[in-house]
VMD Tcl script that builds the backbone (N, CA, C; Angstrom):
set m [mol new atoms 333]
animate dup $m
set s [atomselect $m all]
$s set {name element resname resid chain x y z} {
  {N N UNK 1 A 9.395 -16.907 2.799}
  {CA C UNK 1 A 8.690 -15.890 3.576}
  {C C UNK 1 A 8.386 -16.479 4.991}
  {N N UNK 2 A 8.756 -15.736 5.978}
  {CA C UNK 2 A 8.635 -16.179 7.304}
  {C C UNK 2 A 7.161 -16.488 7.689}
  {N N UNK 3 A 6.900 -17.487 8.340}
  {CA C UNK 3 A 5.500 -17.981 8.747}
  {C C UNK 3 A 4.747 -16.915 9.377}
  {N N UNK 4 A 5.303 -16.173 10.328}
  {CA C UNK 4 A 4.613 -15.174 11.077}
  {C C UNK 4 A 4.187 -13.991 10.169}
  {N N UNK 5 A 4.902 -13.705 9.129}
  {CA C UNK 5 A 4.500 -12.649 8.196}
  {C C UNK 5 A 3.191 -13.001 7.510}
  {N N UNK 6 A 3.045 -14.229 7.071}
  {CA C UNK 6 A 1.813 -14.724 6.451}
  {C C UNK 6 A 0.650 -14.499 7.384}
  {N N UNK 7 A 0.840 -15.006 8.606}
  {CA C UNK 7 A -0.201 -14.822 9.672}
  {C C UNK 7 A -0.509 -13.395 9.878}
  {N N UNK 8 A 0.510 -12.564 9.950}
  {CA C UNK 8 A 0.332 -11.106 10.241}
  {C C UNK 8 A -0.439 -10.519 9.080}
  {N N UNK 9 A -0.195 -10.814 7.862}
  {CA C UNK 9 A -0.871 -10.280 6.713}
  {C C UNK 9 A -2.317 -10.623 6.743}
  {N N UNK 10 A -2.617 -11.927 6.994}
  {CA C UNK 10 A -3.963 -12.410 7.107}
  {C C UNK 10 A -4.765 -11.659 8.109}
  {N N UNK 11 A -4.083 -11.480 9.322}
  {CA C UNK 11 A -4.803 -10.708 10.407}
  {C C UNK 11 A -5.098 -9.220 10.017}
  {N N UNK 12 A -4.117 -8.654 9.360}
  {CA C UNK 12 A -4.261 -7.257 8.903}
  {C C UNK 12 A -5.391 -7.177 7.830}
  {N N UNK 13 A -5.511 -8.163 6.983}
  {CA C UNK 13 A -6.584 -8.078 5.988}
  {C C UNK 13 A -7.996 -8.213 6.728}
  {N N UNK 14 A -8.029 -9.103 7.692}
  {CA C UNK 14 A -9.255 -9.289 8.441}
  {C C UNK 14 A -9.714 -8.021 9.282}
  {N N UNK 15 A -8.684 -7.261 9.684}
  {CA C UNK 15 A -8.939 -6.117 10.521}
  {C C UNK 15 A -8.502 -4.792 9.856}
  {N N UNK 16 A -8.892 -4.618 8.579}
  {CA C UNK 16 A -8.579 -3.481 7.773}
  {C C UNK 16 A -9.182 -2.185 8.407}
  {N N UNK 17 A -8.446 -1.137 8.304}
  {CA C UNK 17 A -8.978 0.191 8.819}
  {C C UNK 17 A -10.048 0.659 7.826}
  {N N UNK 18 A -10.819 1.573 8.274}
  {CA C UNK 18 A -11.802 2.219 7.408}
  {C C UNK 18 A -11.112 2.832 6.131}
  {N N UNK 19 A -10.001 3.532 6.255}
  {CA C UNK 19 A -9.305 4.123 5.157}
  {C C UNK 19 A -8.834 2.948 4.146}
  {N N UNK 20 A -8.256 1.982 4.703}
  {CA C UNK 20 A -7.805 0.847 3.836}
  {C C UNK 20 A -8.996 0.252 3.006}
  {N N UNK 21 A -10.080 0.130 3.688}
  {CA C UNK 21 A -11.298 -0.472 3.019}
  {C C UNK 21 A -11.780 0.506 1.889}
  {N N UNK 22 A -11.782 1.767 2.182}
  {CA C UNK 22 A -12.152 2.750 1.154}
  {C C UNK 22 A -11.271 2.723 -0.028}
  {N N UNK 23 A -9.934 2.644 0.163}
  {CA C UNK 23 A -8.981 2.576 -1.024}
  {C C UNK 23 A -9.066 1.221 -1.624}
  {N N UNK 24 A -9.151 0.171 -0.894}
  {CA C UNK 24 A -9.300 -1.219 -1.439}
  {C C UNK 24 A -10.477 -1.327 -2.365}
  {N N UNK 25 A -11.595 -0.776 -1.993}
  {CA C UNK 25 A -12.778 -0.817 -2.846}
  {C C UNK 25 A -12.577 -0.134 -4.272}
  {N N UNK 26 A -11.573 0.727 -4.244}
  {CA C UNK 26 A -11.298 1.377 -5.556}
  {C C UNK 26 A -10.174 0.651 -6.360}
  {N N UNK 27 A -9.350 -0.058 -5.653}
  {CA C UNK 27 A -8.226 -0.736 -6.288}
  {C C UNK 27 A -8.553 -2.237 -6.708}
  {N N UNK 28 A -9.501 -2.836 -6.008}
  {CA C UNK 28 A -9.750 -4.207 -6.277}
  {C C UNK 28 A -10.387 -4.431 -7.714}
  {N N UNK 29 A -10.283 -5.734 -8.124}
  {CA C UNK 29 A -10.955 -6.071 -9.388}
  {C C UNK 29 A -10.406 -5.283 -10.569}
  {N N UNK 30 A -9.160 -4.920 -10.591}
  {CA C UNK 30 A -8.547 -4.316 -11.758}
  {C C UNK 30 A -9.215 -3.066 -12.211}
  {N N UNK 31 A -9.663 -2.282 -11.244}
  {CA C UNK 31 A -10.479 -1.040 -11.619}
  {C C UNK 31 A -9.520 0.142 -12.187}
  {N N UNK 32 A -8.283 -0.008 -11.778}
  {CA C UNK 32 A -7.372 1.099 -12.176}
  {C C UNK 32 A -6.407 0.566 -13.292}
  {N N UNK 33 A -6.647 0.994 -14.504}
  {CA C UNK 33 A -5.797 0.608 -15.665}
  {C C UNK 33 A -5.569 -0.835 -15.779}
  {N N UNK 34 A -6.491 -1.673 -15.320}
  {CA C UNK 34 A -6.444 -3.115 -15.453}
  {C C UNK 34 A -5.356 -3.777 -14.430}
  {N N UNK 35 A -4.810 -2.947 -13.599}
  {CA C UNK 35 A -3.793 -3.402 -12.609}
  {C C UNK 35 A -4.359 -4.265 -11.527}
  {N N UNK 36 A -3.751 -5.435 -11.280}
  {CA C UNK 36 A -4.164 -6.249 -10.201}
  {C C UNK 36 A -3.455 -5.923 -8.904}
  {N N UNK 37 A -4.209 -5.452 -7.913}
  {CA C UNK 37 A -3.639 -5.152 -6.640}
  {C C UNK 37 A -3.899 -6.235 -5.594}
  {N N UNK 38 A -3.055 -6.430 -4.694}
  {CA C UNK 38 A -3.218 -7.194 -3.510}
  {C C UNK 38 A -3.089 -6.359 -2.240}
  {N N UNK 39 A -3.826 -6.792 -1.242}
  {CA C UNK 39 A -3.710 -6.016 -0.036}
  {C C UNK 39 A -3.009 -6.814 1.057}
  {N N UNK 40 A -2.303 -6.066 1.988}
  {CA C UNK 40 A -1.632 -6.664 3.049}
  {C C UNK 40 A -0.806 -7.832 2.615}
  {N N UNK 41 A 0.153 -7.512 1.793}
  {CA C UNK 41 A 1.004 -8.585 1.106}
  {C C UNK 41 A 2.382 -8.615 1.680}
  {N N UNK 42 A 2.889 -9.751 2.092}
  {CA C UNK 42 A 4.232 -9.941 2.530}
  {C C UNK 42 A 5.272 -9.691 1.354}
  {N N UNK 43 A 6.300 -8.887 1.563}
  {CA C UNK 43 A 7.346 -8.706 0.622}
  {C C UNK 43 A 8.597 -8.742 1.450}
  {N N UNK 44 A 9.403 -9.740 1.293}
  {CA C UNK 44 A 10.596 -9.859 2.121}
  {C C UNK 44 A 10.204 -9.860 3.634}
  {N N UNK 45 A 10.784 -8.935 4.394}
  {CA C UNK 45 A 10.382 -8.894 5.830}
  {C C UNK 45 A 9.356 -7.878 6.162}
  {N N UNK 46 A 8.717 -7.324 5.099}
  {CA C UNK 46 A 7.701 -6.313 5.346}
  {C C UNK 46 A 6.288 -6.846 4.899}
  {N N UNK 47 A 5.242 -6.251 5.483}
  {CA C UNK 47 A 3.849 -6.414 4.943}
  {C C UNK 47 A 3.413 -5.072 4.390}
  {N N UNK 48 A 3.211 -5.016 3.173}
  {CA C UNK 48 A 2.833 -3.694 2.529}
  {C C UNK 48 A 1.267 -3.733 2.411}
  {N N UNK 49 A 0.792 -2.459 2.543}
  {CA C UNK 49 A -0.678 -2.253 2.458}
  {C C UNK 49 A -1.209 -2.764 1.143}
  {N N UNK 50 A -0.768 -2.237 -0.020}
  {CA C UNK 50 A -1.261 -2.691 -1.272}
  {C C UNK 50 A -0.078 -2.782 -2.231}
  {N N UNK 51 A -0.161 -3.790 -3.073}
  {CA C UNK 51 A 0.936 -3.937 -4.126}
  {C C UNK 51 A 0.341 -4.443 -5.421}
  {N N UNK 52 A 0.888 -3.916 -6.457}
  {CA C UNK 52 A 0.597 -4.429 -7.884}
  {C C UNK 52 A 1.949 -4.973 -8.287}
  {N N UNK 53 A 2.035 -6.320 -8.360}
  {CA C UNK 53 A 3.382 -6.898 -8.744}
  {C C UNK 53 A 3.757 -6.661 -10.204}
  {N N UNK 54 A 2.797 -6.662 -11.133}
  {CA C UNK 54 A 3.142 -6.416 -12.516}
  {C C UNK 54 A 3.699 -5.036 -12.788}
  {N N UNK 55 A 3.237 -4.012 -11.988}
  {CA C UNK 55 A 3.680 -2.626 -12.197}
  {C C UNK 55 A 4.830 -2.258 -11.185}
  {N N UNK 56 A 5.088 -3.290 -10.270}
  {CA C UNK 56 A 6.080 -3.060 -9.191}
  {C C UNK 56 A 5.777 -1.746 -8.401}
  {N N UNK 57 A 4.491 -1.632 -8.009}
  {CA C UNK 57 A 3.958 -0.430 -7.380}
  {C C UNK 57 A 3.385 -0.844 -5.999}
  {N N UNK 58 A 3.868 -0.189 -4.929}
  {CA C UNK 58 A 3.421 -0.367 -3.580}
  {C C UNK 58 A 2.662 0.913 -3.189}
  {N N UNK 59 A 1.603 0.813 -2.493}
  {CA C UNK 59 A 0.932 1.915 -1.890}
  {C C UNK 59 A 0.783 1.709 -0.410}
  {N N UNK 60 A 1.235 2.688 0.361}
  {CA C UNK 60 A 1.188 2.678 1.817}
  {C C UNK 60 A 0.269 3.760 2.308}
  {N N UNK 61 A -0.533 3.469 3.272}
  {CA C UNK 61 A -1.411 4.448 3.893}
  {C C UNK 61 A -0.836 4.720 5.325}
  {N N UNK 62 A -0.670 5.966 5.598}
  {CA C UNK 62 A -0.082 6.358 6.847}
  {C C UNK 62 A -1.125 7.142 7.762}
  {N N UNK 63 A -1.245 6.565 8.911}
  {CA C UNK 63 A -1.973 7.278 9.990}
  {C C UNK 63 A -1.074 8.067 10.852}
  {N N UNK 64 A -1.606 8.559 11.952}
  {CA C UNK 64 A -0.892 9.368 12.867}
  {C C UNK 64 A 0.410 8.693 13.476}
  {N N UNK 65 A 0.470 7.319 13.576}
  {CA C UNK 65 A 1.637 6.746 14.101}
  {C C UNK 65 A 2.837 6.919 13.215}
  {N N UNK 66 A 2.591 7.151 11.879}
  {CA C UNK 66 A 3.705 7.293 11.001}
  {C C UNK 66 A 4.432 8.667 11.149}
  {N N UNK 67 A 3.843 9.578 11.877}
  {CA C UNK 67 A 4.471 10.928 12.060}
  {C C UNK 67 A 5.758 10.710 12.848}
  {N N UNK 68 A 5.727 9.717 13.728}
  {CA C UNK 68 A 6.915 9.461 14.568}
  {C C UNK 68 A 7.780 8.398 13.983}
  {N N UNK 69 A 7.411 7.795 13.036}
  {CA C UNK 69 A 8.163 6.649 12.359}
  {C C UNK 69 A 8.684 6.983 10.946}
  {N N UNK 70 A 8.911 8.278 10.765}
  {CA C UNK 70 A 9.292 8.668 9.418}
  {C C UNK 70 A 10.636 8.048 9.010}
  {N N UNK 71 A 11.632 7.987 9.966}
  {CA C UNK 71 A 12.952 7.364 9.526}
  {C C UNK 71 A 12.786 5.904 9.228}
  {N N UNK 72 A 11.983 5.166 9.949}
  {CA C UNK 72 A 11.763 3.809 9.681}
  {C C UNK 72 A 11.049 3.587 8.371}
  {N N UNK 73 A 10.031 4.517 8.115}
  {CA C UNK 73 A 9.316 4.446 6.774}
  {C C UNK 73 A 10.350 4.758 5.674}
  {N N UNK 74 A 11.184 5.678 5.858}
  {CA C UNK 74 A 12.090 5.974 4.820}
  {C C UNK 74 A 13.125 4.863 4.507}
  {N N UNK 75 A 13.549 4.203 5.564}
  {CA C UNK 75 A 14.462 3.085 5.441}
  {C C UNK 75 A 13.732 1.872 4.709}
  {N N UNK 76 A 12.474 1.626 5.069}
  {CA C UNK 76 A 11.640 0.638 4.514}
  {C C UNK 76 A 11.410 0.911 2.926}
  {N N UNK 77 A 11.112 2.192 2.697}
  {CA C UNK 77 A 10.862 2.578 1.285}
  {C C UNK 77 A 12.173 2.418 0.435}
  {N N UNK 78 A 13.330 2.698 1.042}
  {CA C UNK 78 A 14.617 2.611 0.317}
  {C C UNK 78 A 14.829 1.119 0.062}
  {N N UNK 79 A 14.569 0.253 0.935}
  {CA C UNK 79 A 14.789 -1.209 0.748}
  {C C UNK 79 A 13.909 -1.715 -0.334}
  {N N UNK 80 A 12.650 -1.280 -0.274}
  {CA C UNK 80 A 11.738 -1.778 -1.346}
  {C C UNK 80 A 12.044 -1.155 -2.752}
  {N N UNK 81 A 12.445 0.052 -2.743}
  {CA C UNK 81 A 12.850 0.753 -4.002}
  {C C UNK 81 A 14.068 0.005 -4.529}
  {N N UNK 82 A 14.977 -0.452 -3.677}
  {CA C UNK 82 A 16.084 -1.200 -4.129}
  {C C UNK 82 A 15.705 -2.525 -4.778}
  {N N UNK 83 A 14.635 -2.955 -4.521}
  {CA C UNK 83 A 14.093 -4.151 -5.223}
  {C C UNK 83 A 13.317 -3.865 -6.440}
  {N N UNK 84 A 13.298 -2.590 -6.836}
  {CA C UNK 84 A 12.594 -2.194 -8.012}
  {C C UNK 84 A 11.202 -1.670 -7.927}
  {N N UNK 85 A 10.798 -1.589 -6.649}
  {CA C UNK 85 A 9.419 -1.055 -6.404}
  {C C UNK 85 A 9.317 0.473 -6.378}
  {N N UNK 86 A 8.234 0.972 -6.772}
  {CA C UNK 86 A 7.934 2.372 -6.604}
  {C C UNK 86 A 6.919 2.399 -5.399}
  {N N UNK 87 A 7.235 3.182 -4.375}
  {CA C UNK 87 A 6.459 3.267 -3.211}
  {C C UNK 87 A 5.725 4.618 -3.108}
  {N N UNK 88 A 4.410 4.567 -3.199}
  {CA C UNK 88 A 3.562 5.819 -2.987}
  {C C UNK 88 A 3.050 5.716 -1.567}
  {N N UNK 89 A 3.157 6.914 -0.890}
  {CA C UNK 89 A 2.682 6.985 0.493}
  {C C UNK 89 A 1.628 8.104 0.556}
  {N N UNK 90 A 0.455 7.786 1.139}
  {CA C UNK 90 A -0.571 8.720 1.333}
  {C C UNK 90 A -0.970 8.711 2.786}
  {N N UNK 91 A -1.283 10.039 3.309}
  {CA C UNK 91 A -1.755 10.088 4.615}
  {C C UNK 91 A -3.228 9.634 4.594}
  {N N UNK 92 A -3.788 9.120 5.644}
  {CA C UNK 92 A -5.137 8.708 5.741}
  {C C UNK 92 A -6.104 9.853 5.399}
  {N N UNK 93 A -5.866 11.037 5.834}
  {CA C UNK 93 A -6.739 12.166 5.634}
  {C C UNK 93 A -6.779 12.527 4.099}
  {N N UNK 94 A -5.660 12.225 3.316}
  {CA C UNK 94 A -5.659 12.471 1.949}
  {C C UNK 94 A -6.647 11.537 1.224}
  {N N UNK 95 A -6.815 10.378 1.617}
  {CA C UNK 95 A -7.715 9.413 1.070}
  {C C UNK 95 A -9.128 9.868 1.416}
  {N N UNK 96 A -9.320 10.287 2.656}
  {CA C UNK 96 A -10.643 10.674 3.083}
  {C C UNK 96 A -11.124 12.034 2.469}
  {N N UNK 97 A -10.181 12.913 2.320}
  {CA C UNK 97 A -10.534 14.223 1.774}
  {C C UNK 97 A -10.411 14.465 0.301}
  {N N UNK 98 A -9.586 13.614 -0.373}
  {CA C UNK 98 A -9.295 13.841 -1.816}
  {C C UNK 98 A -9.043 12.450 -2.462}
  {N N UNK 99 A -10.046 11.617 -2.317}
  {CA C UNK 99 A -9.902 10.256 -2.929}
  {C C UNK 99 A -9.676 10.272 -4.419}
  {N N UNK 100 A -10.355 11.204 -5.119}
  {CA C UNK 100 A -10.131 11.316 -6.626}
  {C C UNK 100 A -8.705 11.708 -6.926}
  {N N UNK 101 A -8.092 12.638 -6.176}
  {CA C UNK 101 A -6.747 12.946 -6.353}
  {C C UNK 101 A -5.791 11.815 -6.155}
  {N N UNK 102 A -5.950 11.115 -5.044}
  {CA C UNK 102 A -5.094 9.973 -4.682}
  {C C UNK 102 A -5.281 8.911 -5.811}
  {N N UNK 103 A -6.552 8.579 -6.316}
  {CA C UNK 103 A -6.647 7.616 -7.334}
  {C C UNK 103 A -6.029 8.106 -8.642}
  {N N UNK 104 A -6.032 9.398 -8.903}
  {CA C UNK 104 A -5.333 9.896 -10.151}
  {C C UNK 104 A -3.827 9.630 -10.053}
  {N N UNK 105 A -3.139 9.899 -8.886}
  {CA C UNK 105 A -1.818 9.681 -8.772}
  {C C UNK 105 A -1.482 8.108 -8.982}
  {N N UNK 106 A -2.281 7.317 -8.432}
  {CA C UNK 106 A -2.063 5.839 -8.580}
  {C C UNK 106 A -2.275 5.484 -10.109}
  {N N UNK 107 A -3.414 6.000 -10.716}
  {CA C UNK 107 A -3.624 5.660 -12.126}
  {C C UNK 107 A -2.408 6.063 -13.015}
  {N N UNK 108 A -1.827 7.254 -12.800}
  {CA C UNK 108 A -0.716 7.683 -13.566}
  {C C UNK 108 A 0.410 6.767 -13.401}
  {N N UNK 109 A 0.665 6.207 -12.227}
  {CA C UNK 109 A 1.824 5.345 -11.953}
  {C C UNK 109 A 1.534 3.945 -12.571}
  {N N UNK 110 A 0.313 3.617 -12.938}
  {CA C UNK 110 A -0.074 2.397 -13.574}
  {C C UNK 110 A -0.059 2.415 -15.120}
  {N N UNK 111 A 0.150 3.535 -15.639}
  {CA C UNK 111 A 0.118 3.723 -17.123}
  {C C UNK 111 A 1.395 3.067 -17.702}
}
mol reanalyze $m
mol bondsrecalc $m
mol representation Tube
mol addrep $m
């Protein structure tokens, strides 16, 4: 794993967005189906928002900047899927407006 990705992940954890913090508070400590999630985790050349290695599940939160980066996100998702991961993407407003629904989608993927 490249050195700069580890530093980047650490910086991202220290500077989490409000939405990341909201979701992290629901994912941490094995609260969903006993699954252990990590946040801002390097995987190959990417840093993913949240990952459960045992379930091969990645959760990405998308803010407004992702509206312009859809092709890059699709390529990234394809590369991670090729490594056996399922990638779930949620818009920030989905977490803010429907946290229960977001958590239910995640829970079902952890079964």
